[in-house]
PyMOL Python script that loads the backbone (N, CA, C, O; Angstrom):
from pymol import cmd

cmd.read_pdbstr("""\
ATOM      1  N   UNK A   1      65.893 111.653  99.465  1.00  0.00           N
ATOM      2  CA  UNK A   1      64.712 112.419  99.911  1.00  0.00           C
ATOM      3  C   UNK A   1      63.994 112.908  98.655  1.00  0.00           C
ATOM      4  O   UNK A   1      64.498 113.758  97.921  1.00  0.00           O
ATOM      5  N   UNK A   2      62.862 112.376  98.438  1.00  0.00           N
ATOM      6  CA  UNK A   2      62.001 112.739  97.287  1.00  0.00           C
ATOM      7  C   UNK A   2      60.930 113.641  97.787  1.00  0.00           C
ATOM      8  O   UNK A   2      59.918 113.193  98.326  1.00  0.00           O
ATOM      9  N   UNK A   3      61.151 114.925  97.608  1.00  0.00           N
ATOM     10  CA  UNK A   3      60.189 115.982  98.088  1.00  0.00           C
ATOM     11  C   UNK A   3      58.875 115.929  97.451  1.00  0.00           C
ATOM     12  O   UNK A   3      57.859 116.126  98.118  1.00  0.00           O
ATOM     13  N   UNK A   4      58.832 115.654  96.096  1.00  0.00           N
ATOM     14  CA  UNK A   4      57.606 115.599  95.411  1.00  0.00           C
ATOM     15  C   UNK A   4      56.698 114.449  95.939  1.00  0.00           C
ATOM     16  O   UNK A   4      55.505 114.625  96.186  1.00  0.00           O
ATOM     17  N   UNK A   5      57.355 113.238  96.097  1.00  0.00           N
ATOM     18  CA  UNK A   5      56.586 112.157  96.623  1.00  0.00           C
ATOM     19  C   UNK A   5      56.026 112.362  98.024  1.00  0.00           C
ATOM     20  O   UNK A   5      54.917 111.920  98.324  1.00  0.00           O
ATOM     21  N   UNK A   6      56.801 113.037  98.891  1.00  0.00           N
ATOM     22  CA  UNK A   6      56.319 113.350 100.236  1.00  0.00           C
ATOM     23  C   UNK A   6      55.140 114.315 100.215  1.00  0.00           C
ATOM     24  O   UNK A   6      54.201 114.193 101.001  1.00  0.00           O
ATOM     25  N   UNK A   7      55.209 115.265  99.309  1.00  0.00           N
ATOM     26  CA  UNK A   7      54.034 116.171  99.267  1.00  0.00           C
ATOM     27  C   UNK A   7      52.823 115.483  98.675  1.00  0.00           C
ATOM     28  O   UNK A   7      51.709 115.801  99.091  1.00  0.00           O
ATOM     29  N   UNK A   8      52.953 114.613  97.785  1.00  0.00           N
ATOM     30  CA  UNK A   8      51.909 113.794  97.175  1.00  0.00           C
ATOM     31  C   UNK A   8      51.217 112.941  98.380  1.00  0.00           C
ATOM     32  O   UNK A   8      49.997 112.867  98.525  1.00  0.00           O
ATOM     33  N   UNK A   9      52.092 112.362  99.150  1.00  0.00           N
ATOM     34  CA  UNK A   9      51.563 111.514 100.262  1.00  0.00           C
ATOM     35  C   UNK A   9      50.697 112.442 101.223  1.00  0.00           C
ATOM     36  O   UNK A   9      49.603 112.066 101.645  1.00  0.00           O
ATOM     37  N   UNK A  10      51.219 113.607 101.523  1.00  0.00           N
ATOM     38  CA  UNK A  10      50.624 114.492 102.427  1.00  0.00           C
ATOM     39  C   UNK A  10      49.236 114.865 101.845  1.00  0.00           C
ATOM     40  O   UNK A  10      48.238 114.793 102.562  1.00  0.00           O
ATOM     41  N   UNK A  11      49.164 115.256 100.577  1.00  0.00           N
ATOM     42  CA  UNK A  11      47.873 115.634  99.954  1.00  0.00           C
ATOM     43  C   UNK A  11      46.956 114.455  99.887  1.00  0.00           C
ATOM     44  O   UNK A  11      45.767 114.635 100.150  1.00  0.00           O
ATOM     45  N   UNK A  12      47.387 113.272  99.562  1.00  0.00           N
ATOM     46  CA  UNK A  12      46.654 112.124  99.507  1.00  0.00           C
ATOM     47  C   UNK A  12      45.973 111.829 100.845  1.00  0.00           C
ATOM     48  O   UNK A  12      44.777 111.546 100.922  1.00  0.00           O
ATOM     49  N   UNK A  13      46.769 111.909 101.857  1.00  0.00           N
ATOM     50  CA  UNK A  13      46.109 111.701 103.283  1.00  0.00           C
ATOM     51  C   UNK A  13      45.137 112.747 103.557  1.00  0.00           C
ATOM     52  O   UNK A  13      44.074 112.432 104.092  1.00  0.00           O
ATOM     53  N   UNK A  14      45.393 114.002 103.240  1.00  0.00           N
ATOM     54  CA  UNK A  14      44.386 115.060 103.522  1.00  0.00           C
ATOM     55  C   UNK A  14      43.091 114.851 102.716  1.00  0.00           C
ATOM     56  O   UNK A  14      42.004 115.067 103.254  1.00  0.00           O
ATOM     57  N   UNK A  15      43.179 114.436 101.441  1.00  0.00           N
ATOM     58  CA  UNK A  15      41.988 114.189 100.645  1.00  0.00           C
ATOM     59  C   UNK A  15      41.207 112.953 101.278  1.00  0.00           C
ATOM     60  O   UNK A  15      39.980 112.954 101.384  1.00  0.00           O
ATOM     61  N   UNK A  16      41.995 111.927 101.678  1.00  0.00           N
ATOM     62  CA  UNK A  16      41.344 110.824 102.296  1.00  0.00           C
ATOM     63  C   UNK A  16      40.566 111.201 103.551  1.00  0.00           C
ATOM     64  O   UNK A  16      39.445 110.736 103.757  1.00  0.00           O
ATOM     65  N   UNK A  17      41.143 112.016 104.360  1.00  0.00           N
ATOM     66  CA  UNK A  17      40.450 112.469 105.592  1.00  0.00           C
ATOM     67  C   UNK A  17      39.189 113.229 105.239  1.00  0.00           C
ATOM     68  O   UNK A  17      38.124 113.023 105.819  1.00  0.00           O
ATOM     69  N   UNK A  18      39.346 114.121 104.261  1.00  0.00           N
ATOM     70  CA  UNK A  18      38.183 114.983 103.822  1.00  0.00           C
ATOM     71  C   UNK A  18      37.038 114.059 103.289  1.00  0.00           C
ATOM     72  O   UNK A  18      35.877 114.256 103.648  1.00  0.00           O
ATOM     73  N   UNK A  19      37.364 113.078 102.456  1.00  0.00           N
ATOM     74  CA  UNK A  19      36.399 112.197 101.849  1.00  0.00           C
ATOM     75  C   UNK A  19      35.706 111.414 102.979  1.00  0.00           C
ATOM     76  O   UNK A  19      34.484 111.272 102.993  1.00  0.00           O
ATOM     77  N   UNK A  20      36.516 110.912 103.922  1.00  0.00           N
ATOM     78  CA  UNK A  20      35.892 110.121 105.057  1.00  0.00           C
ATOM     79  C   UNK A  20      34.930 111.030 105.847  1.00  0.00           C
ATOM     80  O   UNK A  20      33.824 110.613 106.192  1.00  0.00           O
ATOM     81  N   UNK A  21      35.351 112.252 106.123  1.00  0.00           N
ATOM     82  CA  UNK A  21      34.499 113.157 106.905  1.00  0.00           C
ATOM     83  C   UNK A  21      33.182 113.451 106.071  1.00  0.00           C
ATOM     84  O   UNK A  21      32.097 113.468 106.652  1.00  0.00           O
ATOM     85  N   UNK A  22      33.272 113.666 104.814  1.00  0.00           N
ATOM     86  CA  UNK A  22      32.037 113.866 104.023  1.00  0.00           C
ATOM     87  C   UNK A  22      31.160 112.584 104.008  1.00  0.00           C
ATOM     88  O   UNK A  22      29.938 112.698 104.105  1.00  0.00           O
ATOM     89  N   UNK A  23      31.717 111.433 103.895  1.00  0.00           N
ATOM     90  CA  UNK A  23      30.953 110.225 103.942  1.00  0.00           C
ATOM     91  C   UNK A  23      30.272 110.019 105.334  1.00  0.00           C
ATOM     92  O   UNK A  23      29.127 109.577 105.424  1.00  0.00           O
ATOM     93  N   UNK A  24      31.009 110.351 106.376  1.00  0.00           N
ATOM     94  CA  UNK A  24      30.470 110.226 107.684  1.00  0.00           C
ATOM     95  C   UNK A  24      29.262 111.197 107.852  1.00  0.00           C
ATOM     96  O   UNK A  24      28.201 110.817 108.347  1.00  0.00           O
ATOM     97  N   UNK A  25      29.476 112.466 107.416  1.00  0.00           N
ATOM     98  CA  UNK A  25      28.377 113.426 107.506  1.00  0.00           C
ATOM     99  C   UNK A  25      27.188 113.036 106.655  1.00  0.00           C
ATOM    100  O   UNK A  25      26.046 113.253 107.061  1.00  0.00           O
ATOM    101  N   UNK A  26      27.424 112.470 105.491  1.00  0.00           N
ATOM    102  CA  UNK A  26      26.333 112.074 104.649  1.00  0.00           C
ATOM    103  C   UNK A  26      25.436 111.033 105.222  1.00  0.00           C
ATOM    104  O   UNK A  26      24.212 111.098 105.099  1.00  0.00           O
ATOM    105  N   UNK A  27      26.086 110.020 105.884  1.00  0.00           N
ATOM    106  CA  UNK A  27      25.390 108.910 106.411  1.00  0.00           C
ATOM    107  C   UNK A  27      24.690 109.152 107.729  1.00  0.00           C
ATOM    108  O   UNK A  27      23.633 108.584 108.006  1.00  0.00           O
ATOM    109  N   UNK A  28      25.302 110.015 108.544  1.00  0.00           N
ATOM    110  CA  UNK A  28      24.776 110.167 109.952  1.00  0.00           C
ATOM    111  C   UNK A  28      24.167 111.588 110.183  1.00  0.00           C
ATOM    112  O   UNK A  28      23.646 111.824 111.273  1.00  0.00           O
ATOM    113  N   UNK A  29      24.205 112.521 109.233  1.00  0.00           N
ATOM    114  CA  UNK A  29      23.596 113.765 109.451  1.00  0.00           C
ATOM    115  C   UNK A  29      22.019 113.704 109.392  1.00  0.00           C
ATOM    116  O   UNK A  29      21.471 112.962 108.578  1.00  0.00           O
ATOM    117  N   UNK A  30      21.349 114.435 110.200  1.00  0.00           N
ATOM    118  CA  UNK A  30      19.876 114.464 110.123  1.00  0.00           C
ATOM    119  C   UNK A  30      19.403 115.896 110.235  1.00  0.00           C
ATOM    120  O   UNK A  30      20.030 116.713 110.909  1.00  0.00           O
ATOM    121  N   UNK A  31      18.294 116.204 109.575  1.00  0.00           N
ATOM    122  CA  UNK A  31      17.768 117.480 109.633  1.00  0.00           C
ATOM    123  C   UNK A  31      16.547 117.659 110.570  1.00  0.00           C
ATOM    124  O   UNK A  31      15.717 118.556 110.417  1.00  0.00           O
ATOM    125  N   UNK A  32      16.509 116.761 111.521  1.00  0.00           N
ATOM    126  CA  UNK A  32      15.441 116.773 112.473  1.00  0.00           C
ATOM    127  C   UNK A  32      15.759 117.768 113.556  1.00  0.00           C
ATOM    128  O   UNK A  32      16.920 117.983 113.903  1.00  0.00           O
ATOM    129  N   UNK A  33      14.671 118.400 114.112  1.00  0.00           N
ATOM    130  CA  UNK A  33      14.752 119.331 115.172  1.00  0.00           C
ATOM    131  C   UNK A  33      15.036 118.502 116.464  1.00  0.00           C
ATOM    132  O   UNK A  33      14.300 117.573 116.796  1.00  0.00           O
ATOM    133  N   UNK A  34      16.129 118.876 117.175  1.00  0.00           N
ATOM    134  CA  UNK A  34      16.520 118.101 118.385  1.00  0.00           C
ATOM    135  C   UNK A  34      15.687 118.657 119.520  1.00  0.00           C
ATOM    136  O   UNK A  34      15.225 119.798 119.483  1.00  0.00           O
ATOM    137  N   UNK A  35      15.500 117.789 120.570  1.00  0.00           N
ATOM    138  CA  UNK A  35      14.667 118.085 121.703  1.00  0.00           C
ATOM    139  C   UNK A  35      15.250 119.305 122.408  1.00  0.00           C
ATOM    140  O   UNK A  35      14.492 120.174 122.840  1.00  0.00           O
ATOM    141  N   UNK A  36      16.605 119.400 122.541  1.00  0.00           N
ATOM    142  CA  UNK A  36      17.222 120.429 123.262  1.00  0.00           C
ATOM    143  C   UNK A  36      17.139 121.780 122.534  1.00  0.00           C
ATOM    144  O   UNK A  36      17.416 122.813 123.144  1.00  0.00           O
ATOM    145  N   UNK A  37      16.766 121.796 121.250  1.00  0.00           N
ATOM    146  CA  UNK A  37      16.667 122.994 120.477  1.00  0.00           C
ATOM    147  C   UNK A  37      15.219 123.428 120.281  1.00  0.00           C
ATOM    148  O   UNK A  37      15.006 124.460 119.644  1.00  0.00           O
ATOM    149  N   UNK A  38      14.200 122.712 120.785  1.00  0.00           N
ATOM    150  CA  UNK A  38      12.788 123.018 120.531  1.00  0.00           C
ATOM    151  C   UNK A  38      12.431 124.380 121.070  1.00  0.00           C
ATOM    152  O   UNK A  38      11.646 125.076 120.427  1.00  0.00           O
ATOM    153  N   UNK A  39      12.946 124.807 122.194  1.00  0.00           N
ATOM    154  CA  UNK A  39      12.537 126.098 122.760  1.00  0.00           C
ATOM    155  C   UNK A  39      13.483 127.198 122.442  1.00  0.00           C
ATOM    156  O   UNK A  39      13.481 128.221 123.128  1.00  0.00           O
ATOM    157  N   UNK A  40      14.328 127.038 121.394  1.00  0.00           N
ATOM    158  CA  UNK A  40      15.225 128.090 121.085  1.00  0.00           C
ATOM    159  C   UNK A  40      14.638 129.334 120.351  1.00  0.00           C
ATOM    160  O   UNK A  40      15.313 130.339 120.130  1.00  0.00           O
ATOM    161  N   UNK A  41      13.339 129.195 119.991  1.00  0.00           N
ATOM    162  CA  UNK A  41      12.693 130.340 119.337  1.00  0.00           C
ATOM    163  C   UNK A  41      12.545 131.485 120.402  1.00  0.00           C
ATOM    164  O   UNK A  41      12.488 132.657 120.029  1.00  0.00           O
ATOM    165  N   UNK A  42      12.487 131.160 121.650  1.00  0.00           N
ATOM    166  CA  UNK A  42      12.327 132.234 122.683  1.00  0.00           C
ATOM    167  C   UNK A  42      13.630 133.073 122.751  1.00  0.00           C
ATOM    168  O   UNK A  42      13.653 134.207 123.229  1.00  0.00           O
ATOM    169  N   UNK A  43      14.647 132.477 122.271  1.00  0.00           N
ATOM    170  CA  UNK A  43      16.005 133.202 122.352  1.00  0.00           C
ATOM    171  C   UNK A  43      15.975 134.542 121.606  1.00  0.00           C
ATOM    172  O   UNK A  43      16.673 135.481 121.989  1.00  0.00           O
ATOM    173  N   UNK A  44      15.151 134.631 120.519  1.00  0.00           N
ATOM    174  CA  UNK A  44      15.089 135.815 119.770  1.00  0.00           C
ATOM    175  C   UNK A  44      13.924 136.707 119.937  1.00  0.00           C
ATOM    176  O   UNK A  44      13.764 137.669 119.186  1.00  0.00           O
ATOM    177  N   UNK A  45      13.017 136.394 120.994  1.00  0.00           N
ATOM    178  CA  UNK A  45      11.823 137.113 121.239  1.00  0.00           C
ATOM    179  C   UNK A  45      12.169 138.574 121.630  1.00  0.00           C
ATOM    180  O   UNK A  45      11.479 139.498 121.201  1.00  0.00           O
ATOM    181  N   UNK A  46      13.198 138.782 122.415  1.00  0.00           N
ATOM    182  CA  UNK A  46      13.572 140.157 122.913  1.00  0.00           C
ATOM    183  C   UNK A  46      13.969 140.965 121.733  1.00  0.00           C
ATOM    184  O   UNK A  46      13.828 142.186 121.795  1.00  0.00           O
ATOM    185  N   UNK A  47      14.460 140.403 120.648  1.00  0.00           N
ATOM    186  CA  UNK A  47      14.875 141.146 119.473  1.00  0.00           C
ATOM    187  C   UNK A  47      13.689 141.483 118.669  1.00  0.00           C
ATOM    188  O   UNK A  47      13.575 142.615 118.198  1.00  0.00           O
ATOM    189  N   UNK A  48      12.754 140.525 118.474  1.00  0.00           N
ATOM    190  CA  UNK A  48      11.575 140.791 117.689  1.00  0.00           C
ATOM    191  C   UNK A  48      10.550 141.671 118.393  1.00  0.00           C
ATOM    192  O   UNK A  48       9.695 142.296 117.765  1.00  0.00           O
ATOM    193  N   UNK A  49      10.665 141.700 119.715  1.00  0.00           N
ATOM    194  CA  UNK A  49       9.700 142.581 120.495  1.00  0.00           C
ATOM    195  C   UNK A  49      10.253 143.999 120.666  1.00  0.00           C
ATOM    196  O   UNK A  49       9.564 144.891 121.162  1.00  0.00           O
ATOM    197  N   UNK A  50      11.529 144.194 120.239  1.00  0.00           N
ATOM    198  CA  UNK A  50      12.067 145.465 120.436  1.00  0.00           C
ATOM    199  C   UNK A  50      11.381 146.557 119.716  1.00  0.00           C
ATOM    200  O   UNK A  50      11.170 146.375 118.517  1.00  0.00           O
ATOM    201  N   UNK A  51      10.994 147.685 120.271  1.00  0.00           N
ATOM    202  CA  UNK A  51      10.148 148.652 119.601  1.00  0.00           C
ATOM    203  C   UNK A  51      10.783 149.253 118.277  1.00  0.00           C
ATOM    204  O   UNK A  51      10.097 149.779 117.401  1.00  0.00           O
ATOM    205  N   UNK A  52      12.090 149.128 118.224  1.00  0.00           N
ATOM    206  CA  UNK A  52      12.701 149.739 117.073  1.00  0.00           C
ATOM    207  C   UNK A  52      12.677 148.722 115.813  1.00  0.00           C
ATOM    208  O   UNK A  52      12.974 149.110 114.683  1.00  0.00           O
ATOM    209  N   UNK A  53      12.311 147.427 116.089  1.00  0.00           N
ATOM    210  CA  UNK A  53      12.165 146.478 115.096  1.00  0.00           C
ATOM    211  C   UNK A  53      10.889 146.547 114.403  1.00  0.00           C
ATOM    212  O   UNK A  53       9.884 146.891 115.024  1.00  0.00           O
ATOM    213  N   UNK A  54      10.843 146.239 113.135  1.00  0.00           N
ATOM    214  CA  UNK A  54       9.564 146.218 112.483  1.00  0.00           C
ATOM    215  C   UNK A  54       8.806 144.964 112.812  1.00  0.00           C
ATOM    216  O   UNK A  54       9.381 143.893 113.002  1.00  0.00           O
ATOM    217  N   UNK A  55       7.498 145.117 112.877  1.00  0.00           N
ATOM    218  CA  UNK A  55       6.571 143.953 113.251  1.00  0.00           C
ATOM    219  C   UNK A  55       6.631 142.918 112.092  1.00  0.00           C
ATOM    220  O   UNK A  55       6.428 141.719 112.286  1.00  0.00           O
ATOM    221  N   UNK A  56       6.913 143.431 110.916  1.00  0.00           N
ATOM    222  CA  UNK A  56       6.911 142.477 109.721  1.00  0.00           C
ATOM    223  C   UNK A  56       8.085 141.651 109.618  1.00  0.00           C
ATOM    224  O   UNK A  56       8.104 140.724 108.808  1.00  0.00           O
ATOM    225  N   UNK A  57       9.142 141.922 110.420  1.00  0.00           N
ATOM    226  CA  UNK A  57      10.371 141.092 110.297  1.00  0.00           C
ATOM    227  C   UNK A  57      10.242 139.853 111.242  1.00  0.00           C
ATOM    228  O   UNK A  57       9.955 139.975 112.433  1.00  0.00           O
ATOM    229  N   UNK A  58      10.452 138.766 110.689  1.00  0.00           N
ATOM    230  CA  UNK A  58      10.549 137.535 111.475  1.00  0.00           C
ATOM    231  C   UNK A  58      11.631 136.675 110.837  1.00  0.00           C
ATOM    232  O   UNK A  58      12.176 137.030 109.791  1.00  0.00           O
ATOM    233  N   UNK A  59      11.952 135.517 111.480  1.00  0.00           N
ATOM    234  CA  UNK A  59      12.984 134.638 110.906  1.00  0.00           C
ATOM    235  C   UNK A  59      12.427 134.089 109.610  1.00  0.00           C
ATOM    236  O   UNK A  59      13.252 133.714 108.777  1.00  0.00           O
ATOM    237  N   UNK A  60      11.167 133.993 109.334  1.00  0.00           N
ATOM    238  CA  UNK A  60      10.664 133.378 108.152  1.00  0.00           C
ATOM    239  C   UNK A  60      10.650 134.347 106.996  1.00  0.00           C
ATOM    240  O   UNK A  60      10.931 133.963 105.860  1.00  0.00           O
ATOM    241  N   UNK A  61      10.320 135.630 107.273  1.00  0.00           N
ATOM    242  CA  UNK A  61      10.116 136.582 106.161  1.00  0.00           C
ATOM    243  C   UNK A  61      11.419 137.142 105.665  1.00  0.00           C
ATOM    244  O   UNK A  61      11.600 137.392 104.473  1.00  0.00           O
ATOM    245  N   UNK A  62      12.346 137.342 106.619  1.00  0.00           N
ATOM    246  CA  UNK A  62      13.614 138.043 106.300  1.00  0.00           C
ATOM    247  C   UNK A  62      13.451 139.405 105.923  1.00  0.00           C
ATOM    248  O   UNK A  62      12.325 139.900 105.956  1.00  0.00           O
ATOM    249  N   UNK A  63      14.479 140.098 105.555  1.00  0.00           N
ATOM    250  CA  UNK A  63      14.424 141.510 105.155  1.00  0.00           C
ATOM    251  C   UNK A  63      14.081 141.606 103.711  1.00  0.00           C
ATOM    252  O   UNK A  63      14.620 140.865 102.889  1.00  0.00           O
ATOM    253  N   UNK A  64      13.206 142.494 103.385  1.00  0.00           N
ATOM    254  CA  UNK A  64      12.886 142.817 101.994  1.00  0.00           C
ATOM    255  C   UNK A  64      12.821 144.322 101.809  1.00  0.00           C
ATOM    256  O   UNK A  64      13.040 145.055 102.773  1.00  0.00           O
ATOM    257  N   UNK A  65      12.548 144.782 100.691  1.00  0.00           N
ATOM    258  CA  UNK A  65      12.507 146.312 100.515  1.00  0.00           C
ATOM    259  C   UNK A  65      11.494 146.918 101.336  1.00  0.00           C
ATOM    260  O   UNK A  65      11.746 147.977 101.911  1.00  0.00           O
ATOM    261  N   UNK A  66      10.242 146.294 101.466  1.00  0.00           N
ATOM    262  CA  UNK A  66       9.184 146.905 102.320  1.00  0.00           C
ATOM    263  C   UNK A  66       9.603 146.952 103.772  1.00  0.00           C
ATOM    264  O   UNK A  66       9.383 147.961 104.443  1.00  0.00           O
ATOM    265  N   UNK A  67      10.190 145.904 104.264  1.00  0.00           N
ATOM    266  CA  UNK A  67      10.615 145.923 105.699  1.00  0.00           C
ATOM    267  C   UNK A  67      11.693 146.964 105.923  1.00  0.00           C
ATOM    268  O   UNK A  67      11.675 147.678 106.926  1.00  0.00           O
ATOM    269  N   UNK A  68      12.628 147.053 104.995  1.00  0.00           N
ATOM    270  CA  UNK A  68      13.690 148.044 105.246  1.00  0.00           C
ATOM    271  C   UNK A  68      13.146 149.437 105.147  1.00  0.00           C
ATOM    272  O   UNK A  68      13.591 150.329 105.870  1.00  0.00           O
ATOM    273  N   UNK A  69      12.209 149.644 104.284  1.00  0.00           N
ATOM    274  CA  UNK A  69      11.504 151.044 104.229  1.00  0.00           C
ATOM    275  C   UNK A  69      10.722 151.277 105.552  1.00  0.00           C
ATOM    276  O   UNK A  69      10.781 152.380 106.095  1.00  0.00           O
ATOM    277  N   UNK A  70      10.034 150.322 106.050  1.00  0.00           N
ATOM    278  CA  UNK A  70       9.304 150.434 107.364  1.00  0.00           C
ATOM    279  C   UNK A  70      10.284 150.789 108.465  1.00  0.00           C
ATOM    280  O   UNK A  70      10.027 151.675 109.280  1.00  0.00           O
ATOM    281  N   UNK A  71      11.418 150.085 108.483  1.00  0.00           N
ATOM    282  CA  UNK A  71      12.371 150.314 109.569  1.00  0.00           C
ATOM    283  C   UNK A  71      12.966 151.750 109.438  1.00  0.00           C
ATOM    284  O   UNK A  71      13.130 152.456 110.433  1.00  0.00           O
ATOM    285  N   UNK A  72      13.282 152.158 108.178  1.00  0.00           N
ATOM    286  CA  UNK A  72      13.818 153.430 107.893  1.00  0.00           C
ATOM    287  C   UNK A  72      12.839 154.537 108.368  1.00  0.00           C
ATOM    288  O   UNK A  72      13.237 155.474 109.060  1.00  0.00           O
ATOM    289  N   UNK A  73      11.614 154.408 107.996  1.00  0.00           N
ATOM    290  CA  UNK A  73      10.560 155.314 108.375  1.00  0.00           C
ATOM    291  C   UNK A  73      10.425 155.447 109.871  1.00  0.00           C
ATOM    292  O   UNK A  73      10.330 156.555 110.399  1.00  0.00           O
ATOM    293  N   UNK A  74      10.416 154.260 110.588  1.00  0.00           N
ATOM    294  CA  UNK A  74      10.291 154.302 112.051  1.00  0.00           C
ATOM    295  C   UNK A  74      11.494 154.931 112.768  1.00  0.00           C
ATOM    296  O   UNK A  74      11.370 155.606 113.790  1.00  0.00           O
ATOM    297  N   UNK A  75      12.647 154.672 112.180  1.00  0.00           N
ATOM    298  CA  UNK A  75      13.850 155.237 112.782  1.00  0.00           C
ATOM    299  C   UNK A  75      13.852 156.775 112.547  1.00  0.00           C
ATOM    300  O   UNK A  75      14.262 157.517 113.440  1.00  0.00           O
ATOM    301  N   UNK A  76      13.407 157.261 111.376  1.00  0.00           N
ATOM    302  CA  UNK A  76      13.418 158.668 111.144  1.00  0.00           C
ATOM    303  C   UNK A  76      12.436 159.316 112.111  1.00  0.00           C
ATOM    304  O   UNK A  76      12.740 160.362 112.685  1.00  0.00           O
ATOM    305  N   UNK A  77      11.240 158.703 112.306  1.00  0.00           N
ATOM    306  CA  UNK A  77      10.293 159.316 113.300  1.00  0.00           C
ATOM    307  C   UNK A  77      10.886 159.298 114.689  1.00  0.00           C
ATOM    308  O   UNK A  77      10.767 160.293 115.403  1.00  0.00           O
ATOM    309  N   UNK A  78      11.501 158.246 115.097  1.00  0.00           N
ATOM    310  CA  UNK A  78      12.093 158.227 116.396  1.00  0.00           C
ATOM    311  C   UNK A  78      13.213 159.305 116.574  1.00  0.00           C
ATOM    312  O   UNK A  78      13.287 159.981 117.600  1.00  0.00           O
ATOM    313  N   UNK A  79      14.027 159.426 115.590  1.00  0.00           N
ATOM    314  CA  UNK A  79      15.067 160.362 115.636  1.00  0.00           C
ATOM    315  C   UNK A  79      14.537 161.784 115.708  1.00  0.00           C
ATOM    316  O   UNK A  79      15.046 162.630 116.443  1.00  0.00           O
ATOM    317  N   UNK A  80      13.510 162.014 114.927  1.00  0.00           N
ATOM    318  CA  UNK A  80      12.849 163.338 114.824  1.00  0.00           C
ATOM    319  C   UNK A  80      12.218 163.662 116.207  1.00  0.00           C
ATOM    320  O   UNK A  80      12.384 164.768 116.722  1.00  0.00           O
ATOM    321  N   UNK A  81      11.477 162.662 116.810  1.00  0.00           N
ATOM    322  CA  UNK A  81      10.853 162.878 118.090  1.00  0.00           C
ATOM    323  C   UNK A  81      11.913 163.118 119.176  1.00  0.00           C
ATOM    324  O   UNK A  81      11.744 163.951 120.066  1.00  0.00           O
ATOM    325  N   UNK A  82      12.976 162.378 119.071  1.00  0.00           N
ATOM    326  CA  UNK A  82      14.087 162.577 120.119  1.00  0.00           C
ATOM    327  C   UNK A  82      14.711 163.917 120.002  1.00  0.00           C
ATOM    328  O   UNK A  82      15.059 164.534 121.009  1.00  0.00           O
ATOM    329  N   UNK A  83      14.865 164.391 118.790  1.00  0.00           N
ATOM    330  CA  UNK A  83      15.517 165.718 118.567  1.00  0.00           C
ATOM    331  C   UNK A  83      14.572 166.872 119.052  1.00  0.00           C
ATOM    332  O   UNK A  83      15.012 167.903 119.559  1.00  0.00           O
ATOM    333  N   UNK A  84      13.221 166.614 118.855  1.00  0.00           N
ATOM    334  CA  UNK A  84      12.245 167.668 119.319  1.00  0.00           C
ATOM    335  C   UNK A  84      12.110 167.626 120.797  1.00  0.00           C
ATOM    336  O   UNK A  84      11.764 168.643 121.399  1.00  0.00           O
ATOM    337  N   UNK A  85      12.361 166.507 121.426  1.00  0.00           N
ATOM    338  CA  UNK A  85      12.209 166.436 122.924  1.00  0.00           C
ATOM    339  C   UNK A  85      13.336 167.137 123.580  1.00  0.00           C
ATOM    340  O   UNK A  85      13.169 167.590 124.712  1.00  0.00           O
ATOM    341  N   UNK A  86      14.506 167.270 122.950  1.00  0.00           N
ATOM    342  CA  UNK A  86      15.668 167.866 123.571  1.00  0.00           C
ATOM    343  C   UNK A  86      15.596 169.331 123.469  1.00  0.00           C
ATOM    344  O   UNK A  86      16.496 170.028 123.940  1.00  0.00           O
TER     345      UNK A  86
END
""", "prot")
cmd.dss("prot")
cmd.show_as("cartoon", "prot")
cmd.util.cbc("prot")
cmd.orient("prot")
């Protein structure tokens, strides 16, 4: 029983599987928008239309310092209004 040889075989098989998977992905992967995913933008509309969300935030712009500042200001105003209403 040669333990080192057995481990080498195991790692060789694992590497071979990984290389084959990478080659398969490289040849057959596509960056095209699929038909079934074309209406997926509506999935996030309820989040973007939420009154607590900044209007400047979208999937394209991402968060930046100005957006975070706007969100912070809006949250502070809402908290202040809520505390005054009680």
